[in-house]
Structure formats: structure tokens, C-alpha cells
N, CA, C and O atoms as a Tripos MOL2 file, in Angstrom:
@<TRIPOS>MOLECULE
protein
  244   243    61     0     0
PROTEIN
NO_CHARGES

@<TRIPOS>ATOM
      1 N           8.9050    0.3250   -1.2130 N.3       1 MET1
      2 CA          7.7500    0.5450   -2.0540 C.3       1 MET1
      3 C           6.7340    1.3910   -1.3070 C.2       1 MET1
      4 O           6.6990    1.4030   -0.0760 O.2       1 MET1
      5 N           5.9460    2.0670   -2.0340 N.am      2 THR2
      6 CA          4.9230    2.9100   -1.4320 C.3       2 THR2
      7 C           3.5660    2.2280   -1.5060 C.2       2 THR2
      8 O           3.4170    1.1710   -2.1200 O.2       2 THR2
      9 N           2.5880    2.8460   -0.8740 N.am      3 GLY3
     10 CA          1.2320    2.3120   -0.9380 C.3       3 GLY3
     11 C           0.7090    2.2570   -2.3530 C.2       3 GLY3
     12 O          -0.0130    1.3290   -2.7170 O.2       3 GLY3
     13 N           1.0710    3.2530   -3.1610 N.am      4 SER4
     14 CA          0.5950    3.2550   -4.5490 C.3       4 SER4
     15 C           1.1650    2.0690   -5.3310 C.2       4 SER4
     16 O           0.4950    1.5250   -6.2090 O.2       4 SER4
     17 N           2.3850    1.6720   -5.0170 N.am      5 THR5
     18 CA          2.9750    0.5110   -5.6790 C.3       5 THR5
     19 C           2.2610   -0.7650   -5.2460 C.2       5 THR5
     20 O           1.9840   -1.6380   -6.0680 O.2       5 THR5
     21 N           1.9670   -0.8680   -3.9590 N.am      6 HIS6
     22 CA          1.2350   -2.0460   -3.4840 C.3       6 HIS6
     23 C          -0.1660   -2.1080   -4.0990 C.2       6 HIS6
     24 O          -0.6820   -3.1950   -4.3620 O.2       6 HIS6
     25 N          -0.7800   -0.9470   -4.3280 N.am      7 ALA7
     26 CA         -2.1030   -0.9260   -4.9530 C.3       7 ALA7
     27 C          -2.0490   -1.5050   -6.3650 C.2       7 ALA7
     28 O          -3.0570   -2.0020   -6.8690 O.2       7 ALA7
     29 N          -0.8930   -1.4460   -7.0000 N.am      8 THR8
     30 CA         -0.7100   -2.0380   -8.3220 C.3       8 THR8
     31 C          -0.3320   -3.5120   -8.2270 C.2       8 THR8
     32 O          -0.8020   -4.3310   -9.0170 O.2       8 THR8
     33 N           0.5170   -3.8470   -7.2610 N.am      9 LEU9
     34 CA          0.9960   -5.2230   -7.1220 C.3       9 LEU9
     35 C          -0.0490   -6.1870   -6.5710 C.2       9 LEU9
     36 O          -0.0700   -7.3550   -6.9580 O.2       9 LEU9
     37 N          -0.9070   -5.7230   -5.6820 N.am     10 VAL10
     38 CA         -1.8830   -6.6210   -5.0430 C.3      10 VAL10
     39 C          -2.8240   -7.2720   -6.0570 C.2      10 VAL10
     40 O          -3.0100   -8.4870   -5.9900 O.2      10 VAL10
     41 N          -3.4280   -6.5320   -6.9920 N.am     11 PRO11
     42 CA         -4.2800   -7.2210   -7.9800 C.3      11 PRO11
     43 C          -3.5030   -8.2590   -8.8070 C.2      11 PRO11
     44 O          -4.0230   -9.3340   -9.1050 O.2      11 PRO11
     45 N          -2.2660   -7.9320   -9.1710 N.am     12 TYR12
     46 CA         -1.4450   -8.8700   -9.9460 C.3      12 TYR12
     47 C          -1.2040  -10.1630   -9.1690 C.2      12 TYR12
     48 O          -1.4770  -11.2560   -9.6660 O.2      12 TYR12
     49 N          -0.6840  -10.0260   -7.9360 N.am     13 TRP13
     50 CA         -0.3710  -11.2180   -7.1390 C.3      13 TRP13
     51 C          -1.6280  -11.9330   -6.6520 C.2      13 TRP13
     52 O          -1.6180  -13.1500   -6.4710 O.2      13 TRP13
     53 N          -2.6940  -11.1960   -6.4410 N.am     14 SER14
     54 CA         -3.9520  -11.8080   -6.0390 C.3      14 SER14
     55 C          -4.4340  -12.7900   -7.1100 C.2      14 SER14
     56 O          -4.8770  -13.8970   -6.8040 O.2      14 SER14
     57 N          -4.3370  -12.3590   -8.3720 N.am     15 GLU15
     58 CA         -4.7360  -13.2400   -9.4730 C.3      15 GLU15
     59 C          -3.7940  -14.4370   -9.5920 C.2      15 GLU15
     60 O          -4.2480  -15.5680   -9.7670 O.2      15 GLU15
     61 N          -2.4820  -14.1940   -9.4990 N.am     16 LYS16
     62 CA         -1.4930  -15.2770   -9.6250 C.3      16 LYS16
     63 C          -1.6340  -16.3100   -8.5140 C.2      16 LYS16
     64 O          -1.5150  -17.5110   -8.7590 O.2      16 LYS16
     65 N          -1.8900  -15.8380   -7.2770 N.am     17 LEU17
     66 CA         -1.9370  -16.7350   -6.1220 C.3      17 LEU17
     67 C          -3.3470  -17.2250   -5.7830 C.2      17 LEU17
     68 O          -3.5100  -18.1440   -4.9800 O.2      17 LEU17
     69 N          -4.3570  -16.6150   -6.3910 N.am     18 GLY18
     70 CA         -5.7320  -17.0010   -6.0910 C.3      18 GLY18
     71 C          -6.1550  -16.6020   -4.6930 C.2      18 GLY18
     72 O          -6.9490  -17.3000   -4.0620 O.2      18 GLY18
     73 N          -5.6320  -15.4780   -4.1970 N.am     19 LYS19
     74 CA         -5.9610  -15.0020   -2.8510 C.3      19 LYS19
     75 C          -6.3660  -13.5330   -2.9190 C.2      19 LYS19
     76 O          -5.8950  -12.7970   -3.7870 O.2      19 LYS19
     77 N          -7.2390  -13.1040   -2.0050 N.am     20 THR20
     78 CA         -7.6100  -11.6950   -1.9470 C.3      20 THR20
     79 C          -6.9910  -11.0020   -0.7390 C.2      20 THR20
     80 O          -7.0120   -9.7740   -0.6590 O.2      20 THR20
     81 N          -6.4440  -11.7620    0.1970 N.am     21 HIS21
     82 CA         -5.7930  -11.2060    1.3880 C.3      21 HIS21
     83 C          -4.3030  -11.5320    1.3040 C.2      21 HIS21
     84 O          -3.9170  -12.7000    1.2860 O.2      21 HIS21
     85 N          -3.4710  -10.4930    1.2530 N.am     22 LEU22
     86 CA         -2.0280  -10.6830    1.1270 C.3      22 LEU22
     87 C          -1.2980   -9.9120    2.2130 C.2      22 LEU22
     88 O          -1.7860   -8.9010    2.7160 O.2      22 LEU22
     89 N          -0.1380  -10.4000    2.5570 N.am     23 SER23
     90 CA          0.7340   -9.7570    3.5320 C.3      23 SER23
     91 C           2.0220   -9.3630    2.8070 C.2      23 SER23
     92 O           2.5530  -10.1340    2.0070 O.2      23 SER23
     93 N           2.5160   -8.1610    3.0920 N.am     24 ALA24
     94 CA          3.7250   -7.6890    2.4060 C.3      24 ALA24
     95 C           4.6950   -7.0970    3.4170 C.2      24 ALA24
     96 O           4.2860   -6.5650    4.4490 O.2      24 ALA24
     97 N           5.9780   -7.1960    3.1130 N.am     25 PHE25
     98 CA          7.0140   -6.5740    3.9340 C.3      25 PHE25
     99 C           7.7510   -5.5570    3.0880 C.2      25 PHE25
    100 O           8.2290   -5.8780    2.0000 O.2      25 PHE25
    101 N           7.8440   -4.3390    3.5780 N.am     26 GLN26
    102 CA          8.5830   -3.2920    2.8830 C.3      26 GLN26
    103 C          10.0230   -3.3510    3.3590 C.2      26 GLN26
    104 O          10.3410   -2.9490    4.4780 O.2      26 GLN26
    105 N          10.8730   -3.8510    2.5040 N.am     27 CYS27
    106 CA         12.2790   -4.0530    2.8500 C.3      27 CYS27
    107 C          13.0650   -2.7790    2.5180 C.2      27 CYS27
    108 O          13.5920   -2.6260    1.4160 O.2      27 CYS27
    109 N          13.1290   -1.8840    3.4810 N.am     28 SER28
    110 CA         13.8490   -0.6250    3.3100 C.3      28 SER28
    111 C          14.4210   -0.2290    4.6620 C.2      28 SER28
    112 O          14.2520   -0.9490    5.6460 O.2      28 SER28
    113 N          15.0890    0.8970    4.7110 N.am     29 GLN29
    114 CA         15.6950    1.3410    5.9710 C.3      29 GLN29
    115 C          14.6340    1.4940    7.0580 C.2      29 GLN29
    116 O          14.8580    1.1030    8.2030 O.2      29 GLN29
    117 N          13.4780    2.0610    6.7050 N.am     30 ARG30
    118 CA         12.3940    2.2150    7.6920 C.3      30 ARG30
    119 C          11.6330    0.9160    7.8800 C.2      30 ARG30
    120 O          11.1230    0.6480    8.9680 O.2      30 ARG30
    121 N          11.5490    0.1080    6.8370 N.am     31 GLY31
    122 CA         10.8450   -1.1750    6.9180 C.3      31 GLY31
    123 C           9.3590   -1.0070    7.1650 C.2      31 GLY31
    124 O           8.8710    0.1080    7.3460 O.2      31 GLY31
    125 N           8.6530   -2.1090    7.1710 N.am     32 GLY32
    126 CA          7.2280   -2.0700    7.4530 C.3      32 GLY32
    127 C           6.5280   -3.3320    7.0010 C.2      32 GLY32
    128 O           6.9610   -4.0060    6.0660 O.2      32 GLY32
    129 N           5.4360   -3.6390    7.6840 N.am     33 HIS33
    130 CA          4.6110   -4.8000    7.3600 C.3      33 HIS33
    131 C           3.2370   -4.2850    6.9690 C.2      33 HIS33
    132 O           2.6340   -3.5040    7.7050 O.2      33 HIS33
    133 N           2.7390   -4.7130    5.8190 N.am     34 LEU34
    134 CA          1.4430   -4.2650    5.3210 C.3      34 LEU34
    135 C           0.4860   -5.4400    5.1730 C.2      34 LEU34
    136 O           0.8740   -6.5280    4.7480 O.2      34 LEU34
    137 N          -0.7540   -5.2020    5.5260 N.am     35 LEU35
    138 CA         -1.8200   -6.1690    5.2770 C.3      35 LEU35
    139 C          -2.6520   -5.6050    4.1410 C.2      35 LEU35
    140 O          -3.1540   -4.4850    4.2380 O.2      35 LEU35
    141 N          -2.8040   -6.3620    3.0690 N.am     36 CYS36
    142 CA         -3.4690   -5.8710    1.8650 C.3      36 CYS36
    143 C          -4.6520   -6.7660    1.5150 C.2      36 CYS36
    144 O          -4.5430   -7.9920    1.5320 O.2      36 CYS36
    145 N          -5.7800   -6.1410    1.1990 N.am     37 ASP37
    146 CA         -6.9760   -6.8740    0.7860 C.3      37 ASP37
    147 C          -7.4600   -6.3380   -0.5510 C.2      37 ASP37
    148 O          -7.5730   -5.1270   -0.7420 O.2      37 ASP37
    149 N          -7.7440   -7.2430   -1.4700 N.am     38 LEU38
    150 CA         -8.3410   -6.8610   -2.7380 C.3      38 LEU38
    151 C          -9.8470   -6.9020   -2.5500 C.2      38 LEU38
    152 O         -10.4210   -7.9610   -2.2940 O.2      38 LEU38
    153 N         -10.4860   -5.7470   -2.6770 N.am     39 ALA39
    154 CA        -11.9290   -5.6250   -2.4750 C.3      39 ALA39
    155 C         -12.5500   -5.0720   -3.7590 C.2      39 ALA39
    156 O         -12.7220   -3.8620   -3.9050 O.2      39 ALA39
    157 N         -12.8770   -5.9550   -4.6690 N.am     40 GLY40
    158 CA        -13.4230   -5.5210   -5.9540 C.3      40 GLY40
    159 C         -12.3550   -4.7940   -6.7630 C.2      40 GLY40
    160 O         -11.3150   -5.3670   -7.0890 O.2      40 GLY40
    161 N         -12.6180   -3.5270   -7.0850 N.am     41 ASP41
    162 CA        -11.6410   -2.7470   -7.8510 C.3      41 ASP41
    163 C         -10.7770   -1.8680   -6.9480 C.2      41 ASP41
    164 O         -10.1100   -0.9500   -7.4250 O.2      41 ASP41
    165 N         -10.7890   -2.1460   -5.6540 N.am     42 ARG42
    166 CA        -10.0000   -1.3640   -4.6930 C.3      42 ARG42
    167 C          -9.0390   -2.2590   -3.9290 C.2      42 ARG42
    168 O          -9.2760   -3.4540   -3.7550 O.2      42 ARG42
    169 N          -7.9500   -1.6510   -3.4790 N.am     43 VAL43
    170 CA         -6.9890   -2.3490   -2.6210 C.3      43 VAL43
    171 C          -6.9880   -1.6410   -1.2770 C.2      43 VAL43
    172 O          -6.7310   -0.4400   -1.1960 O.2      43 VAL43
    173 N          -7.2780   -2.3940   -0.2230 N.am     44 LEU44
    174 CA         -7.2610   -1.8520    1.1300 C.3      44 LEU44
    175 C          -5.9250   -2.2070    1.7620 C.2      44 LEU44
    176 O          -5.5180   -3.3690    1.7560 O.2      44 LEU44
    177 N          -5.2430   -1.2050    2.3060 N.am     45 ILE45
    178 CA         -3.9220   -1.4150    2.8860 C.3      45 ILE45
    179 C          -3.9480   -0.9590    4.3360 C.2      45 ILE45
    180 O          -4.4010    0.1440    4.6430 O.2      45 ILE45
    181 N          -3.4570   -1.8170    5.2260 N.am     46 ALA46
    182 CA         -3.3940   -1.4950    6.6500 C.3      46 ALA46
    183 C          -1.9790   -1.7410    7.1560 C.2      46 ALA46
    184 O          -1.2500   -2.5810    6.6270 O.2      46 ALA46
    185 N          -1.6110   -1.0070    8.1700 N.am     47 GLY47
    186 CA         -0.3000   -1.1710    8.7840 C.3      47 GLY47
    187 C           0.0220    0.0560    9.6150 C.2      47 GLY47
    188 O          -0.8010    0.9640    9.7350 O.2      47 GLY47
    189 N           1.1940    0.0860   10.1780 N.am     48 ARG48
    190 CA          1.6340    1.2450   10.9460 C.3      48 ARG48
    191 C           2.2720    2.2590   10.0130 C.2      48 ARG48
    192 O           2.8910    1.9040    9.0090 O.2      48 ARG48
    193 N           2.1100    3.5210   10.3620 N.am     49 ALA49
    194 CA          2.6860    4.5780    9.5270 C.3      49 ALA49
    195 C           3.5340    5.5080   10.3950 C.2      49 ALA49
    196 O           3.2780    5.6900   11.5850 O.2      49 ALA49
    197 N           4.5400    6.0810    9.7650 N.am     50 LYS50
    198 CA          5.3920    7.0640   10.4280 C.3      50 LYS50
    199 C           5.3530    8.3450    9.6130 C.2      50 LYS50
    200 O           5.4810    8.3220    8.3890 O.2      50 LYS50
    201 N           5.1740    9.4740   10.3120 N.am     51 THR51
    202 CA          5.2130   10.7600    9.6290 C.3      51 THR51
    203 C           6.6540   11.0800    9.2840 C.2      51 THR51
    204 O           7.5260   11.0590   10.1520 O.2      51 THR51
    205 N           6.9050   11.3770    8.0140 N.am     52 PHE52
    206 CA          8.2590   11.7260    7.6190 C.3      52 PHE52
    207 C           8.3170   13.1300    7.0340 C.2      52 PHE52
    208 O           9.4030   13.6610    6.8000 O.2      52 PHE52
    209 N           7.1340   13.7460    6.7920 N.am     53 MET53
    210 CA          7.1190   15.0880    6.2450 C.3      53 MET53
    211 C           5.7520   15.7190    6.4840 C.2      53 MET53
    212 O           4.7300   15.0370    6.4070 O.2      53 MET53
    213 N           5.7300   16.9920    6.7680 N.am     54 LYS54
    214 CA          4.4950   17.7550    6.8520 C.3      54 LYS54
    215 C           4.6120   18.9060    5.8790 C.2      54 LYS54
    216 O           5.6830   19.4950    5.7360 O.2      54 LYS54
    217 N           3.5200   19.2320    5.2080 N.am     55 ALA55
    218 CA          3.5630   20.3070    4.2180 C.3      55 ALA55
    219 C           2.1810   20.9270    4.0630 C.2      55 ALA55
    220 O           1.1720   20.3420    4.4590 O.2      55 ALA55
    221 N           2.1550   22.1110    3.4860 N.am     56 GLU56
    222 CA          0.9120   22.7800    3.1330 C.3      56 GLU56
    223 C           0.9620   23.0540    1.6400 C.2      56 GLU56
    224 O           2.0040   23.4180    1.0950 O.2      56 GLU56
    225 N          -0.1670   22.8760    0.9930 N.am     57 ILE57
    226 CA         -0.2570   23.1210   -0.4390 C.3      57 ILE57
    227 C          -1.2200   24.2820   -0.6710 C.2      57 ILE57
    228 O          -2.3460   24.2760   -0.1730 O.2      57 ILE57
    229 N          -0.7790   25.2510   -1.4100 N.am     58 TYR58
    230 CA         -1.6140   26.4090   -1.7570 C.3      58 TYR58
    231 C          -1.9550   26.3250   -3.2310 C.2      58 TYR58
    232 O          -1.0720   26.2100   -4.0820 O.2      58 TYR58
    233 N          -3.2510   26.3830   -3.5270 N.am     59 LEU59
    234 CA         -3.7040   26.3470   -4.9020 C.3      59 LEU59
    235 C          -4.2250   27.7300   -5.2860 C.2      59 LEU59
    236 O          -4.9650   28.3480   -4.5220 O.2      59 LEU59
    237 N          -3.8430   28.2180   -6.4640 N.am     60 PRO60
    238 CA         -4.3390   29.5200   -6.8940 C.3      60 PRO60
    239 C          -5.8560   29.4760   -7.1140 C.2      60 PRO60
    240 O          -6.4050   28.4590   -7.5380 O.2      60 PRO60
    241 N          -6.5080   30.5790   -6.8230 N.am     61 GLU61
    242 CA         -7.9650   30.6350   -7.0070 C.3      61 GLU61
    243 C          -8.3350   31.0090   -8.4010 C.2      61 GLU61
    244 O          -9.5200   31.1010   -8.7220 O.2      61 GLU61
@<TRIPOS>BOND
     1     1     2 1
     2     2     3 1
     3     3     4 2
     4     3     5 am
     5     5     6 1
     6     6     7 1
     7     7     8 2
     8     7     9 am
     9     9    10 1
    10    10    11 1
    11    11    12 2
    12    11    13 am
    13    13    14 1
    14    14    15 1
    15    15    16 2
    16    15    17 am
    17    17    18 1
    18    18    19 1
    19    19    20 2
    20    19    21 am
    21    21    22 1
    22    22    23 1
    23    23    24 2
    24    23    25 am
    25    25    26 1
    26    26    27 1
    27    27    28 2
    28    27    29 am
    29    29    30 1
    30    30    31 1
    31    31    32 2
    32    31    33 am
    33    33    34 1
    34    34    35 1
    35    35    36 2
    36    35    37 am
    37    37    38 1
    38    38    39 1
    39    39    40 2
    40    39    41 am
    41    41    42 1
    42    42    43 1
    43    43    44 2
    44    43    45 am
    45    45    46 1
    46    46    47 1
    47    47    48 2
    48    47    49 am
    49    49    50 1
    50    50    51 1
    51    51    52 2
    52    51    53 am
    53    53    54 1
    54    54    55 1
    55    55    56 2
    56    55    57 am
    57    57    58 1
    58    58    59 1
    59    59    60 2
    60    59    61 am
    61    61    62 1
    62    62    63 1
    63    63    64 2
    64    63    65 am
    65    65    66 1
    66    66    67 1
    67    67    68 2
    68    67    69 am
    69    69    70 1
    70    70    71 1
    71    71    72 2
    72    71    73 am
    73    73    74 1
    74    74    75 1
    75    75    76 2
    76    75    77 am
    77    77    78 1
    78    78    79 1
    79    79    80 2
    80    79    81 am
    81    81    82 1
    82    82    83 1
    83    83    84 2
    84    83    85 am
    85    85    86 1
    86    86    87 1
    87    87    88 2
    88    87    89 am
    89    89    90 1
    90    90    91 1
    91    91    92 2
    92    91    93 am
    93    93    94 1
    94    94    95 1
    95    95    96 2
    96    95    97 am
    97    97    98 1
    98    98    99 1
    99    99   100 2
   100    99   101 am
   101   101   102 1
   102   102   103 1
   103   103   104 2
   104   103   105 am
   105   105   106 1
   106   106   107 1
   107   107   108 2
   108   107   109 am
   109   109   110 1
   110   110   111 1
   111   111   112 2
   112   111   113 am
   113   113   114 1
   114   114   115 1
   115   115   116 2
   116   115   117 am
   117   117   118 1
   118   118   119 1
   119   119   120 2
   120   119   121 am
   121   121   122 1
   122   122   123 1
   123   123   124 2
   124   123   125 am
   125   125   126 1
   126   126   127 1
   127   127   128 2
   128   127   129 am
   129   129   130 1
   130   130   131 1
   131   131   132 2
   132   131   133 am
   133   133   134 1
   134   134   135 1
   135   135   136 2
   136   135   137 am
   137   137   138 1
   138   138   139 1
   139   139   140 2
   140   139   141 am
   141   141   142 1
   142   142   143 1
   143   143   144 2
   144   143   145 am
   145   145   146 1
   146   146   147 1
   147   147   148 2
   148   147   149 am
   149   149   150 1
   150   150   151 1
   151   151   152 2
   152   151   153 am
   153   153   154 1
   154   154   155 1
   155   155   156 2
   156   155   157 am
   157   157   158 1
   158   158   159 1
   159   159   160 2
   160   159   161 am
   161   161   162 1
   162   162   163 1
   163   163   164 2
   164   163   165 am
   165   165   166 1
   166   166   167 1
   167   167   168 2
   168   167   169 am
   169   169   170 1
   170   170   171 1
   171   171   172 2
   172   171   173 am
   173   173   174 1
   174   174   175 1
   175   175   176 2
   176   175   177 am
   177   177   178 1
   178   178   179 1
   179   179   180 2
   180   179   181 am
   181   181   182 1
   182   182   183 1
   183   183   184 2
   184   183   185 am
   185   185   186 1
   186   186   187 1
   187   187   188 2
   188   187   189 am
   189   189   190 1
   190   190   191 1
   191   191   192 2
   192   191   193 am
   193   193   194 1
   194   194   195 1
   195   195   196 2
   196   195   197 am
   197   197   198 1
   198   198   199 1
   199   199   200 2
   200   199   201 am
   201   201   202 1
   202   202   203 1
   203   203   204 2
   204   203   205 am
   205   205   206 1
   206   206   207 1
   207   207   208 2
   208   207   209 am
   209   209   210 1
   210   210   211 1
   211   211   212 2
   212   211   213 am
   213   213   214 1
   214   214   215 1
   215   215   216 2
   216   215   217 am
   217   217   218 1
   218   218   219 1
   219   219   220 2
   220   219   221 am
   221   221   222 1
   222   222   223 1
   223   223   224 2
   224   223   225 am
   225   225   226 1
   226   226   227 1
   227   227   228 2
   228   227   229 am
   229   229   230 1
   230   230   231 1
   231   231   232 2
   232   231   233 am
   233   233   234 1
   234   234   235 1
   235   235   236 2
   236   235   237 am
   237   237   238 1
   238   238   239 1
   239   239   240 2
   240   239   241 am
   241   241   242 1
   242   242   243 1
   243   243   244 2
@<TRIPOS>SUBSTRUCTURE
     1 MET1         2 RESIDUE 1 A MET
     2 THR2         6 RESIDUE 1 A THR
     3 GLY3        10 RESIDUE 1 A GLY
     4 SER4        14 RESIDUE 1 A SER
     5 THR5        18 RESIDUE 1 A THR
     6 HIS6        22 RESIDUE 1 A HIS
     7 ALA7        26 RESIDUE 1 A ALA
     8 THR8        30 RESIDUE 1 A THR
     9 LEU9        34 RESIDUE 1 A LEU
    10 VAL10       38 RESIDUE 1 A VAL
    11 PRO11       42 RESIDUE 1 A PRO
    12 TYR12       46 RESIDUE 1 A TYR
    13 TRP13       50 RESIDUE 1 A TRP
    14 SER14       54 RESIDUE 1 A SER
    15 GLU15       58 RESIDUE 1 A GLU
    16 LYS16       62 RESIDUE 1 A LYS
    17 LEU17       66 RESIDUE 1 A LEU
    18 GLY18       70 RESIDUE 1 A GLY
    19 LYS19       74 RESIDUE 1 A LYS
    20 THR20       78 RESIDUE 1 A THR
    21 HIS21       82 RESIDUE 1 A HIS
    22 LEU22       86 RESIDUE 1 A LEU
    23 SER23       90 RESIDUE 1 A SER
    24 ALA24       94 RESIDUE 1 A ALA
    25 PHE25       98 RESIDUE 1 A PHE
    26 GLN26      102 RESIDUE 1 A GLN
    27 CYS27      106 RESIDUE 1 A CYS
    28 SER28      110 RESIDUE 1 A SER
    29 GLN29      114 RESIDUE 1 A GLN
    30 ARG30      118 RESIDUE 1 A ARG
    31 GLY31      122 RESIDUE 1 A GLY
    32 GLY32      126 RESIDUE 1 A GLY
    33 HIS33      130 RESIDUE 1 A HIS
    34 LEU34      134 RESIDUE 1 A LEU
    35 LEU35      138 RESIDUE 1 A LEU
    36 CYS36      142 RESIDUE 1 A CYS
    37 ASP37      146 RESIDUE 1 A ASP
    38 LEU38      150 RESIDUE 1 A LEU
    39 ALA39      154 RESIDUE 1 A ALA
    40 GLY40      158 RESIDUE 1 A GLY
    41 ASP41      162 RESIDUE 1 A ASP
    42 ARG42      166 RESIDUE 1 A ARG
    43 VAL43      170 RESIDUE 1 A VAL
    44 LEU44      174 RESIDUE 1 A LEU
    45 ILE45      178 RESIDUE 1 A ILE
    46 ALA46      182 RESIDUE 1 A ALA
    47 GLY47      186 RESIDUE 1 A GLY
    48 ARG48      190 RESIDUE 1 A ARG
    49 ALA49      194 RESIDUE 1 A ALA
    50 LYS50      198 RESIDUE 1 A LYS
    51 THR51      202 RESIDUE 1 A THR
    52 PHE52      206 RESIDUE 1 A PHE
    53 MET53      210 RESIDUE 1 A MET
    54 LYS54      214 RESIDUE 1 A LYS
    55 ALA55      218 RESIDUE 1 A ALA
    56 GLU56      222 RESIDUE 1 A GLU
    57 ILE57      226 RESIDUE 1 A ILE
    58 TYR58      230 RESIDUE 1 A TYR
    59 LEU59      234 RESIDUE 1 A LEU
    60 PRO60      238 RESIDUE 1 A PRO
    61 GLU61      242 RESIDUE 1 A GLU
């Protein structure tokens, strides 16, 4: 799952569990542990990150 998915799941599970601080494990080949906090209408996500791609975006003027 990506951070955007956790931003959707945290409010749902926060309401179900009655908690604003949640811990998540990304079960994938790269794996990862995320600390998630529901702060009003925002989800704060912390954890370690690995660069997997670098890119440049050009926008027409």
C-alpha cells in the first residue's frame, strides 16, 4: 500500500478502533513499518523511506 492508501485507511480504522495513533505494516517485497496519526482532517505518516525512482517533470508554459 502507498501513503495515499494509508491516508484513506487511517480515518476509517481510527473511528472503528477509537484511536488516533495507529501503527501499520506494509506487507510487500520492500516491506515497511508506518506510524500514523489522525490530526483533525489530516493524516500524519512517519517511517523510513527508500528512493525507488527519480524524475523531472516539465510543464508547458
